[in-house]
N, C-alpha and C positions, 0 to 999 in steps of 0.2 A: 504494500500500500504506500501511498504518497501523501505528504502533507503539503498542500498548495500554499504559496505565500506570494506577496508582492513586496517589493522594496520601494520605499518612498523617501523623499526628503523635502523639508521646508526650510529654505535658506541654509542648506547644509546640515541641518539637524535631521539625521536619518533614522528610519524605522523599518522594522519588518512587521508587516500587517498580515493577520490571519483571520479568515472568516470562520468563526466558531459557532455559527448559528445551528449547525448540526451536531455539535459536541465533538468535533474531530480532534480538538486539542487534548481533551481528556483521554481519548483513545490513543493519541500519539504518546502521551506521558506513560500510559500503561504498557505500550508495546515498543517504545523507543529502543534502538540498539544499545548494547552495553557501552559502546564507545561514546554514547551521548548522555551518559549518566542516567540510566533508566530509573523511572519512578520518582524523579525529583524535579518538580516544576521549576524551582529556582535554578538548579544546575543546568537544566535544559535551556532555559532562557539565556543564561550566561554563556552557554556553549554556542547557541545560535548567534548571539550578538558579538562573539569574539571575532576580531578582525583578522586573526591569523589562521584559526582552524574552523571558523564558522562562516556564516554569511557576512557578519559585520554590521553593527548598527549601534546607535546610542540607546535604543530601546526597542521593545516589542509590544505590539498592541493587538489585543483580541477584539473583534467585532462580534457582539452577542445580542441575542433577543432579550427584550425587556418589555413588560407591559406598559402601555401608555406612551412609548417613545419609538422612534424609528430604529434605534439600536442603542446598545450600551457599549461604552469604550472602557476596556480594562487595560491599564498601562503598567508595564514593567520597565524599570531601568535596566541598563546593561549588566548590572550586578545580579539580576534575576529576581529582585524583590519588587513586589507591587509598590506603586508610588502614587503620589498626588497628581493633580492635573498637569497635563503637558499641553501647552498652547499650540506649538508647532505640530505635535502629534495629532491634536484635535483637528487642525486644518487638513492634515494629510488624510486622516481616516474619513473625514467628511467628503473630501474630493473623491476618494475611492468609493464611498457609499453612493454618491450620485451616479457613478458609472455602473454600480450594481442594481440601479433602479430603485433605491430607497428614497423615501420622501416624495415630494410632488415634482421633483426636477428643478425646483428653485430654492426650496427651503427644507432643512433637516432639523429635527428636534431629537437630541440625544442626551443620554445620561452618562456622567463621568464621576470620578472620585469626589469632586466637590459639588456635585449637583447637576442641574439641567443646563444645557447649552443649545444655542441655535447656530446654524451655519448656512451661508448663502453664497452664491457665486457673485464675483465682483469684476468690474472692468479693471484694466491694468492700472496700477498705482506706482508712485515713486518717481524719481528723477531720471531713471535709466542709467545713472552713473554706476550704481553698484548692484542693481537688481539683475537676476539672470535673464538671458534672452528668452523671449516668449516663443514657445513652440507648441506642437499639437499635444504634448503631454503635460503642459503647464497651464494651470488656471489659477485665478486669484480668488481666495476664499476669505470671506469675512466671518469671524467667529465671535459670538457674544461671550463675554467673560462675566463672572459673577461680581456683584457689588463688593467694594472694598471699604470697610467702615473703620479701620484702625491702622494707623501708621505710627511707628515708634521712631523718635528722633534720638540717634546715638550720639551725633555731634552736629555741628553747624552744616555739614555737607555730607552726612552719612545717615542712612535710614535702614530700618528693618520693616518690611512690609510683606503681607501675605496676599498673593494674587492667584490663589488656587494652589500654589506651592510657596514655601517660605523663601524670602530673599533678603540678602544683605546688600545694600546699594551704596557704594562709595563714589563720590564725584572727585575728579582730578582736574586740576588746572593745566596739567601737562598732557601732551599727546600720549596715548596709551598703547600704541602698537608694539613698543619694545619692552614693556614692563614684563618682569618675570611673574606672570599672573599666578601660575600654579603654586609656587613657593609661598607667595603672600596669601593666596586664598586658602591654602591648607592650614595656615596658622589661625585662620578664623573658623573654618569649617570643623576643625578638630579641637578647638579650645573647650574649656569647661562648660561654656554656655550652650554650645551647639553640637558637641561631639556625639551625644546619644541619639538625637533625632536628625541631626544634620541640617545644613542650610546651604542654599545656592549663593554664590558670592559673585558680585558684579562690580566692575569698574567702569565708570562712565565719564566721557569727555563731552563738554558742550560745544556744539558746532555753530549754532545760531539761535535765533529767538524761538524756533520750534523744531529744532533738529539736534540730535545727539548721536554719538558713537559709543559703542559699548563692547565689552568682552565678558564672558561668563564662565565660571567654574561650576559644574553641576555635581551635586551630591548624587550618589548612586552610579554615576558614570565615573566619578572621581578623577575628572580631567576637564580640560577646557573643551567646550563644544563650539561648533561653528555659529550656533545661534540657540537661543532659548526663548520660547514664546512668552511664558509667564515672567521671565526675567526682563524681556522687552517691555511688558506692561508695567512691571515694578519700577523700572528705570524711568519710564515716561511719566508715571504718576508722581514719583519722587521729584522729577524735574519740574513738574507743574507746581509743586509746593515751594521749591526754591525760587521760582519765578512768578509765583502768585497768579498762575493761569487757572481759569475756572472752567475750561472746556475747549473743545476743538480738536485739531489733529496735531500729532507730534510724529515726525519721521525719525526712525531709529535705524542706524546703520550697524549691522553686525558683521562678523567676519565672513558670513555666508551670503550676505545680501541685505536688502532693505525691507523693513516692515513699517507699518503705520498703526498707531494707536489713536483711537477716537474715544473721547470720554466727556462726561459732565461731572462737575464737582459741586458739592454743597457744603457749606460751612455752618449751617444751622444758626445763622445770625451772629456767630462769634468770629472775631478776627483771628486768623491763624497765628499762633505763636511761631510757627515755622517760617513765616514770610518776613519776619523782622530782620533787618540788616545787622550783621555782626562783623567785627574785624576778624577775618578768617586767616589764621596762620597757615603756613605752608603745610602740605600733607607729607607724612612719611608712611609709606606702606611697607611695613616690615623693615628690611634693610634697603629698600629702594626709595630714594628721595624723589619727591615730585614737588619742587619748589615753584613759587610764582615765576611767571615767564621772565620778569624783569629783575628777579632777585638773584643775588650772588649765592653760590653754594656755601653752606655753613658746616662746620665740623660737627656740631651737635645742635639738634633742635628738638622741641617737645614732640612726642608722638601723638598724632591725632588718628583716631580710628584703630588704635592698637587693641587687638582683642583681649590682651591680658590685663588691660586697665579695668579697674573696678567700675569706672564710669560707663564702660562700654559693654559690660557683660549683662545679659538679660537676667534680671531677678524678678520673677513674677510676683506682683503685688508688694514689692519691696522698694525702699526709698532710693537706692543707688542705681537702679536699672535705667534703661533708656526712657526718655520722656514720651508718654503716649498722649495723643491728641484725638480722642474719639469725636470731637466736634467736626473734624474733617471727614467727609465721606465721598466716595466716587461711585457713580452709577452710569448706566448706559455706556459700558466699556466695550469697545470692539477692537479686535486684533485682526489686521488685514495684511495679506501677503500671499506669495506664490506657494503652491503645492505641486510637486512633480513626481510622477511615477518614473522610476528608474529602470526596473526590470521585474519580471516575475519568474517563478520557478517552483520547484517542489523538493521536499526532503523525503527520501525513501525510508520506510520503516517496516 
């Protein structure tokens, strides 16, 4: 027997997709060859996502039946563990579902780890400077994201925000292409505050009034990915707080291409404490200095965003943790970008 699959990517964030509406995945787990770690779902997913001995992917997604929706999305990180919402994966499985005849051809309603989502087809977006070329396998998918009602301020330009998955967002005044992202991100992802449940770590550089560039280290992949959909949303919403934006579009450039976030923001009648101007010192990310563009390098500077600092460790309901501002809320959040089918195949068992 064979397990059919398709390989997709959304701005370089790649996934193996499996149609499990017939229960073929459970049958595969039960009868998988010994070389594929038989009878272990986690090890099978890890094996399939391995880029050296498997198909290779950042994650695996099952498409399943569920009452009241067109389908259910079950997402696994490449380490084999089920995970929270994946924005790029949601766009990819929506694109594939349209080709399978699900929904009404224009709109899909599906269930994911963080609740209900909608997906629709969109016209081309972006500046065409970084986005992939449009071909017959590429369509642009708009994905609704769930409301975000809480954002924690770690420092003047550093946030913790949950957009379906947890994210640590650090802004840098310096360009970010040459930063040793993995070393710095691991010092945050594995510190005392986050090591148990993990957190995705993002570094963001502001390009313009409504455009940013970012890189992401993803938990569960434990490496940098070309793009992260929920991270893009987290960075865009954090950017809106820094710049006191109350809605509209923000273009986000990732290593794998360009995405767009559309949102509305509500402040419940209270002025955001996050929008106040502060004298922002230069940022030190681990051992990697990111000074102001016009500042001279210094031998020693205070560390901002240092995950070992008591100020920056999340203490639930305790006084020294990040400042939370529940007065800020985001709704009508949309993630827009390309989804591309790469190839399809099957795994014998």
